[in-house]
N, C-alpha and C positions, 0 to 999 in steps of 0.2 A: 681786103677780104671780099671774096666772091662766094656767096652762099646760095646755090641754086638746087638744093636738095629737094627731092619730091615734086619736081615740076614737069614730069613726063617728057623731058627732053629726049629727042631721038637723033640718031646719027652719030657722027664722029665729032670730036672736039675740034673746033676751027683752029687752023694753024696760026692765024693772026694773033691768037692769045699769047704767043711767044714774046710779043712786044710788051707784055705786062711785067716788066723787069723788077718792079717793087712789090709784086703780089706776094703776100705772106701766107694767106689761107685760101685754099681752093676746095670747096665742098660741093660735089655734084652727085653725092650718093642717092640711091633710090630713084633713079631715072631709067631711061631705056637707051643709054648710050651704047654704040656698037663699034666694031672694028678693033684694030690693034691698039694697044696702049701707046700713046704719042711720045716718042723719044724726045721731042722738043721740050717736054716738061722739064728735062734736065737742064735746060737753058735758063731757067728761072732762078737766079741766085738767091733771091730773098725768101723763096718758098719754105715754109716751116710745117704746114699741114696740108696734106693732099688726101682727100677722102673720096674715093671713087667706087667703093663697094656697092653691091646691089645694082648692078648694071649688066649689060650683055656684052661686055668687052671680051675679045678673043682670049682664050685660055691656052694659046699656043706656046711653043718653046720660045718663039720670038718675043712674045709678050712677057714671058718670064725673064728673059734676058734683059728686056727694057726695064723691068722692075729692079733687076740687079744693078743696071747702069744708073738708074735713078737713085738708088740707095747709096751708091758710091759717090755720085756727083753732088748729092744733097745730104751729107751725113747728119745734118741737124734737123732733117725733115721727118716728121711722122707720116708714114705712108700707110693708109688703110685701103687695101685692095680687095 
């Protein structure tokens, strides 16, 4: 479990986090994260909860497509964007 909510984090999620293959809960809501939603999140097979709302992530068609890919790749994951 990684719980970093409300820590004023800025910038993009670091790609090295894709190495956390046993990560089940990733909560970074209420920060200042920016950029597109990271497609590598779909590479985290154990992920069950992804909470990224209340950030400044891109709301582009690409990010919406990434959300769709995440939902399909991680069918047992609760995604709150």
